[in-house]
N, C-alpha and C positions, 0 to 999 in steps of 0.2 A: 743129260739134260743141258741145253745151252743156257748160258748166263750172259745177258747183255751187260754192256758197260754201265748202263744206268742202274741195273739191278745190283751189279757188283758194288757200285758206290753206295747204294742204299744199305747193302749188307754190312759195309764197313761202318755204318752209323754216321756218315758225314751229313751234317745238316747245317742250317744257317747259324746255329749257336756254336759250332765247332771251331777249333783253331784253324782248320783248313780255310774257312771263309775269312775270318778276321785277320789272320796273319798274311795271307798270300793274295787274296782277291783285292783287298784294300791296299795292300803293300805299303803300310805305314812306314815312313822314312825314305821311301824310294825317291820322292820328289826332292827331298833334302839333298840327296846325292846328286841328282841331275841338275836341279835348278838353283841350289843354294850354296854349293861349294865353289871355292875359287878354282879357276882353270888349272888343271894338272893335279889337283888334290884328289885323294881317294881315301875312303874309310870303309873297309870291308864290312864293318858292323852294320852299316846302313843298308846292306843287301839283305839283312836278316830281319825276321819279325822281332818285335820287342820281347825281351826276356824278363821274367819275374815281375817286379813292381815298377819297371821303367815306364815313365809317362812321356810319350813323344807328342808334344804339342808345338811342333816346329815347322810343319809342312802344310798346314791348312787342309788336312785330309778329313774326311768324314770318319769318325771313330767307330761307327757301327756297320759300315760296309753297305752293300746293296740290299734292297728290300727282299722280302720273301718270294715275290713273284719272279724277280730277277734271278735269285738263287735257284729256284725251281727250274727256270728256263736253262740255266747253266748245266744242271744235272741232266735234263732232258737232252741237251746238245751233245752229251758224251756218247750217245748212241751212234750219231752219224756225223756230227759237226767236224770232228778232227780230220776226217778223210775227204772232205769236200772243199773245193775252192769257195770263197765267199760269194761268188756269183751263182753257184749251184746249190748251196745249202738253203734250207728253209727253217726259219726265216733267214734270208741272206741280206747282202748289202743293199739290194734293190728294195727289199721290204723295209729296211731301216730308213732309207731315203724317203720312201713314200710315207712312212709313219711320221717322220719329222715334218715333211711338207704339210701333211694333214693337220698336225698340231698347230702350225702357224698360218694356215690358210694360204699356203703357197703351192707352187708347182715344183716338180722334180728338178727343173733347170735352175731353180733358185737355191739349190742345196749342194754343198760339197762336203765330203767327209775327211776327217784327219785322224792321225794317230795321236789322240788327245788334241786339245785345241792348240797345243804347241806346234804341231805340223802346220796348222792354219796360219799361225803367226809367222812361222819361218817362211812358208811359201809366199805369203803376202809381202814380206819384206823383199824377197827376191824378185817378185813380179812387179812391184810398184815403186821401188826406190832404185837408185843407181848413182853413178859418180856425179851426176848433175841434178839429181832428184833426192834431196835430203829426206831423212826420217825426222818427224817432229814428235816429241813425247814429253810427258810430265816428268818431274824429278822431285822425289823418288816415285817410281812406278815399276810395273813388272818389266823385266829387263830382256826378255827373249828377243824382241824385235831389235833392240839396241845391239845385243850380242851378234846377231846375224849381220846387221848393217856394218858393224865394225870389222867383222871377219872378212867381209867382201870389200872393205875399203870405202864404204859409202859414208857420206857426211851425216851427222846426227845433231839436231838442235833440241836442247832441253829447256823446259819452262818450269820454274819452281811452283810448288803448290801454294795456295793462298794461306792466309793466317789461320783458317779453320781446317787446314790440311785437306782441302778439297781441290779438285782440278780447277785451275784458273783458265776458264774457257775463253775469256777475252784475249788473254796473252797467247794462248794456243792458236786461236784463229789468226791473230796478227802474225805469228811465227810461220803460219802455214803457207804464206804467199810464195808461189813458185816452187814448192816442194813436191816430193813424190807421194808421201803418205803421212797422215797424222794417226798416231796410235793413241787411243783413248780407252783407258781401263776404268770401267764404271760398273760396280764399285771398284775403287782403286786399291791395288795391292802395292805397298804395304799399309797405306794410311787408313784403310777400311771405310772410307767415306764414299758418299754417293752424290751425284748431281741429278736434279729432277728432270722429268720428261720435257717440260717446256724449255728449259735451259739447253738441253741437248738439241732440240729441234732448232732453236735459234742459232746455236753454234754451227750446226750443219749448214744452215742457210747462209751464214756469214762466210764460212769457208768456201762454199760453192760460189759466192759472189766475188770474193777477192782472188780465188784461185780455183777456177772450175775444173782444171785438170788434176787436181790433187785428190787422192783417194783417202777415205776415212774408215779406219778399222776400229770398231767399238767392241772391246773385249768384255763380255758379260759373264765371266766364269762364276761369279758369286751372286748373280742376279736372283736366284731362287731364294736366297737368304734375306733379301731386303724386306724390311717392314715399314720403311718410310712411304707414306701414301703418295708422295710427290713423284716417286719413281715409277716408270713404266719401261718395259723393254723397248729398245729401238728397232726391233725387227720389222714392224709395220712401216716405219720410216725408211728403213733400208730397202724394203721390197719395192717401194715406189720412187726411190731416189737413186739416180746413177752415181757410181763411184762410192757408194756407202755399203758396208757389209758388217755383220755382227758375228762374232765368234762365241760359241757356246761349248761347254764341256760336260762330260758325265763323271768327271773326277771329284766333284765337290758334293753337292746335295744328293746326287744319285749313288755316291759311295763306290765308284768304280775306278779309283786312281790307278790301281794295279792292272786294269784291263785296257787302259789307254785308248780312249775314244772321245772325239770331239767333232764339231761341224761348224760350217759357216752358212749364213743365210743372207741373201742380198739380191740386188738387181741382177737379172739374168746375164747381162753383158759383163758385169763385174765378176760374177761367179764363173762365167765361161773362161775368162782370162786366168783366174785363180786355179781353176781345175786343171789347166795345162801343166801345173807344177805338182799335181797330186801323185804320190807314189803308187805304183801298181799294187793292188791287193794290200793296201795300207792298213786294213783292219782285219780282224779274225772273226770266225764264226761265233766264238764264245762272247766276245764283246758285243757283236751285232745282236745276238739273240737276247742278251741281258739288257741291252739298251731298249729294244722293242718292248720287252716286258716291263721295263721301268716306266717308259712313256705311257704305257697303258695301265699304270698303277698310281694314279694321282693321290690316292689316300696315303700311301707310304711317303710320298714326297711331303705332303702336309704334316705328317707326323715328324719327319726329320726336321722340317723348318721349326716346328714348335719345340722340339727337343733342343735344337741349337739355340733358339731364342732364350729359352729358360737358362741354359748354361752360360750363355753370353751375358745376359743381364746379371746373373749371380756374380760372375767374374768381374764385370765392370764395376759393380757396386763395391766389391772388395777393394779395388784400387781407389775408387772415389773416397770410401770411408777411411782408407789409409793415407789420404792426402795426395794421391797421384792422379794427374789428369790423363784421360785417354780420349782419343777422337770418337766421334759419334759413329760407332761401328754398325755397318749394315751388311756384315759378312760373317764368316765363321772364325774370325780372329780379331784381336784387339791390337791397337798401336798405342803404347803407353809411354808417356813421358816420365821416366824413372829418375831423371836428373842425375844420371850416371851413365857411363859407357855400357852399351849392350853386352860387350864382351865380358865385362866383370860380372854382370848379373847372370849371364849365360853360364859362365864357369862355375859360379857359386851354386846355381840350380842343378847343374850336372852332378855336383858332389852328392846331391840328394836324389839322383836318378830321375830328374825332371829336365827334359830338353826343350828349350825355347828357341825362337827364331834367330837367324843370322843377322849380321850388320846390314843396315840399309843407309849407305852414304847418300846425302850429306848429313843424316840425322843420327848416325850411329853412336855419337857421343852422349846422346840424351834419351833416345827412344828405342824400345824393344817391341818386336812383334810377337804376340803370344796367341797361338791357335787355340781353338775351343775343342776340348775333348768331351767325354761323357760327363754327367754331373758328378759321378763318383771321382773321376779323374780330376776335375776342377776343384772339388772340395779338398782332395789330397794335395793338389798343386798349390792352392792358395795357402795352405798351412806351411808349405815350403817357402813360398814367397814371403810370408810373414817373418819367418826366421831370417831369410836372406836380407830383406830390406831393413830389419832391425840392426 
């Protein structure tokens, strides 16, 4: 009697609650290795799932992984997905692009796919900046675009955050004149803050006025977690505005950090240029099928947002009650002013098997980024924080 791969997996008893899902699909700690370690550094332990009671709240990952529909789709894909190219599988990369386009009321030519949103950011920097076309970004903010620009020898202009740790859009627009691309992370990583829709629209209009050739990349990796009513995705704005595009990822609220999938949405002319840099077969059938299932499962996304909001509010209240100020988080992490170097706090927490975020210059002497885990993890983590801060 034949036994399909799907049936084999089911006989093994692998399901969404198993360590197979939690440890490897979400790949907790993998982003810390890739994005948070100094160049040339390597820690083999970050390649492995957490062991024992270790709490990894350092990489802004979704601690519960993909939803039931996505996990079921992954199991189904074992029958055929591994042996087909992404253009031939069903659902394939074309189905994913169509599903994303439908979600945002766009056409297929408005979408391009990346290996995580990281590939989108990397390709955008290569496509739209150059020796005489500087990159403009906030400081501190997500550093992938900066890393690529510096690697290629391109100039970078940085603008400090404002007093509330929000993007200073006036200063960013002023710095944008004559540059190749402005990178705008909204909500911003690591500060966790967000700027509202009307401010984003005014910013785009100002950049287009003072520097019409400059491209604007708006990274909305954490947009699904926002609870501020003033925020709206910039995707509709990007669809109707030349030189503007939005990056999204399945690594955060959709719990697919280990599956590596992201996309960009924007004006067809802009996406057409960006797509020329896309890696061939840059996604795989498992990430594609899980993403399609996730996009068709809005209830699970709503549950994840509610779960994160509860744990985030609990953790922020802990720090407030303890006398430590944190920014108004609209993400799945906090940026807390601990009034001491992040390295000291991090080392002390590690002694208790709790891992928190890396240094974020120029604020590493005072602030630490702390990702939000499950409620159980945050209850245990705050007990450690209480000891360490005492």
